[in-house]
C-alpha positions in Angstrom: 2.0 -0.4 -15.9 2.5 -0.5 -12.3 6.0 1.2 -12.5 4.3 4.0 -14.1 1.4 3.9 -11.9 3.8 3.9 -8.6 6.1 6.7 -10.4 2.8 9.0 -10.8 1.9 8.1 -6.9 5.1 9.2 -5.9 4.8 12.4 -7.9 1.3 13.3 -6.7 2.5 12.8 -3.2 6.0 14.7 -3.7 8.1 11.8 -3.1 11.3 11.2 -4.9 11.7 8.2 -7.2 14.5 7.0 -8.4 15.2 3.6 -10.9 18.0 1.5 -8.8 18.1 -1.3 -11.1 16.1 -2.5 -14.2 16.0 -5.7 -16.4 13.9 -5.6 -19.1 11.6 -8.6 -20.3 12.8 -10.9 -23.1 10.2 -9.8 -25.3 8.3 -6.7 -23.8 7.6 -5.5 -20.6 9.8 -5.8 -17.4 11.4 -8.7 -16.1 12.4 -7.1 -12.7 12.9 -3.4 -11.4 14.1 -2.0 -8.4 13.0 1.4 -7.4 13.1 3.9 -4.4 10.8 6.0 -3.3 11.7 8.7 -0.7 9.7 10.7 1.6 8.0 10.9 5.1 6.1 7.7 6.1 6.7 6.2 2.3 7.4 3.0 3.5 4.4 3.2 5.9 1.9 4.0 3.1 3.1 1.5 0.9 4.0 -1.5 2.6 0.5 -2.9 1.8 1.1 -2.8 -1.9 3.6 -6.2 -1.2 2.0 -9.0 -2.9 0.8 -10.3 -5.9 -1.1 -7.8 -8.6 -3.1 -9.4 -11.2 -3.8 -7.6 -14.6 -6.4 -8.9 -17.1 -6.8 -7.3 -20.4 -6.7 -7.6 -24.2 -2.9 -7.8 -24.7 -1.4 -5.8 -27.3 1.2 -8.2 -27.5 -1.4 -11.0 -28.6 -1.6 -11.3 -32.6 -5.2 -12.6 -32.0 -6.6 -10.0 -29.5 -7.3 -12.6 -26.8 -7.7 -11.6 -23.3 -4.8 -12.4 -21.3 -3.9 -12.6 -17.5 -0.7 -11.3 -16.4 0.9 -11.3 -12.6 3.4 -9.0 -11.2 5.1 -9.6 -7.5 5.9 -6.6 -5.6 8.1 -6.5 -2.5 8.4 -3.5 -0.4 11.6 -2.8 1.9 12.7 0.1 4.2 15.5 2.1 3.7 17.2 1.0 6.8 18.8 4.0 9.1 22.2 4.2 10.1 21.5 3.6 13.7 19.9 0.6 13.1 22.7 -2.2 14.5 22.9 -4.9 11.6 26.4 -6.1 11.1 27.3 -8.3 8.3 30.6 -10.7 8.0 32.6 -9.9 4.6 33.0 -13.5 4.5 29.3 -14.1 3.9 29.3 -11.6 1.1 29.9 -12.3 -2.5 30.4 -9.2 -4.4 30.0 -9.5 -8.4 30.6 -6.4 -10.8 29.2 -6.6 -14.4 28.4 -4.1 -17.3 25.4 -2.1 -16.6 22.9 -2.3 -19.5 19.2 -1.8 -20.2 17.1 1.5 -18.9 19.2 1.9 -16.1 19.8 5.4 -16.7 21.9 8.1 -18.2 25.0 6.7 -16.5 24.8 3.3 -18.0 28.1 2.4 -19.6 30.2 -0.1 -20.9 32.4 -0.6 -17.7 32.0 -3.1 -15.2 30.4 -0.4 -12.8 27.2 -2.8 -12.0 27.3 -4.1 -8.5 25.6 -7.5 -7.4 26.1 -8.5 -3.6 24.6 -12.2 -2.4 24.2 -12.6 1.2 25.6 -16.5 1.3 23.8 -17.6 4.2 20.0 -16.5 3.0 21.2 -16.2 -0.6 19.3 -12.7 -0.6 21.0 -10.3 -3.3 20.8 -6.6 -4.1 22.1 -5.1 -7.0 22.5 -1.4 -8.5 23.7 -0.4 -12.2 22.0 3.4 -11.7 24.9 5.2 -10.3 27.9 6.9 -11.6 30.7 4.7 -10.3 31.2 1.1 -9.0 31.9 2.4 -5.5 28.5 4.3 -5.4 26.5 1.1 -7.0 28.4 -1.0 -4.4 27.0 1.5 -1.5 23.7 1.5 -2.8 23.6 -2.2 -3.2 24.6 -2.7 0.1 22.1 -0.5 1.7 19.3 -2.3 -0.2 20.8 -5.8 1.0 20.8 -4.6 4.7 17.0 -3.5 4.0 16.2 -7.0 2.6 18.0 -8.6 5.5 16.8 -6.6 8.4 13.0 -7.6 6.6 14.0 -11.2 6.2 15.2 -11.5 9.7 12.1 -9.4 11.4 9.9 -12.1 9.0 11.9 -14.9 10.8 11.2 -13.6 14.1 7.4 -13.3 13.2 7.1 -16.8 12.1 8.5 -18.0 15.4 6.1 -16.1 17.3 3.3 -17.4 15.2 4.3 -21.1 14.7 1.1 -22.5 16.0 -1.3 -20.0 15.3 0.0 -18.2 12.4 -3.0 -17.6 9.4 -0.7 -15.9 7.3 -1.3 -16.3 3.6 2.4 -17.0 2.1 2.7 -14.9 -1.1 2.3 -16.9 -4.1 0.7 -17.4 -7.6 -2.9 -17.4 -7.1 -3.1 -15.2 -4.2 -3.2 -12.0 -5.5 -3.7 -9.2 -3.4 -5.4 -6.6 -6.1 -6.7 -7.2 -9.5 -6.8 -4.7 -12.4 -9.3 -5.6 -14.9 -9.7 -3.8 -18.4 -12.0 -6.2 -19.9 -14.8 -7.6 -20.2 -15.3 -4.8 -17.5 -13.1 -2.1 -16.1 -12.5 -2.6 -12.5 -9.7 -2.5 -9.7 -10.4 -4.4 -6.7 -8.4 -5.3 -3.3 -9.3 -8.6 -2.5 -8.2 -8.4 1.3 -10.4 -5.3 1.6 -12.7 -5.4 -0.9 -12.4 -1.6 -1.7 -12.9 -1.5 -5.4 -13.4 1.5 -7.9 -14.4 1.4 -11.9 -11.8 4.3 -12.4 -9.4 2.3 -13.7 -7.6 4.9 -15.5 -7.2 7.3 -12.3 -5.8 4.1 -10.7 -2.9 3.6 -13.4 -2.2 7.4 -13.2 -1.1 6.7 -9.3 -4.7 7.4 -7.6 -4.2 4.4 -5.1 -4.8 6.4 -2.1 -8.0 5.0 -1.4 -6.9 1.5 -1.7 -3.7 2.4 0.6 -5.8 4.0 3.4 -8.5 1.4 3.4 -6.1 -1.3 3.5 -4.2 0.5 6.5 -7.2 1.2 8.5 -8.3 -2.8 7.7 -5.1 -3.7 9.4 -5.4 -1.5 12.0 -9.0 -3.0 12.6 -7.8 -6.5 12.5 -4.7 -6.1 15.0 -7.3 -4.4 17.5 
């Protein structure tokens, strides 16, 4: 549902949207998915979407028709520009190839074209299976890995700065930033800004600019 929501938001914003990696759930839904949204200021708008998103609804997968609560963890990474100096030691990289599968795209095949790269010191991984060749998948996975590592190192710097005064809440279960409630009433609420709307259908169709803009104004106010 969130994948569709962000796809609709990207389309409404005239942004590019591409599925980089897709792992379906064991029974239904999605276990994990990596997407790339491209366009001017895309990261600036979406960075506030990182965190735990909570869904409350009557699950179509529950035979007894009971209300269920689900959680999704979202991470946002910027695309690293070529002028950012981030050198990676090849000896610290583990590169695995495997057969692409699932709903990754029309070029998925039975050859070992999918690529997963692991940065051994941090255990941060990136993978791609949606491109036409192993070389292209490797390049895209490396691009994603650099973005993740850049964010990781920036976060480490920030932790050092705020070591004694940090009030940052760690992203984890129970620390949801936004709730999507379909039952017993309909409401979407951002718990950081208290911005909310009962137009849940519009939100799921990609109308999330109210939440994005409110969060950005909230962030500027807190930093001021």
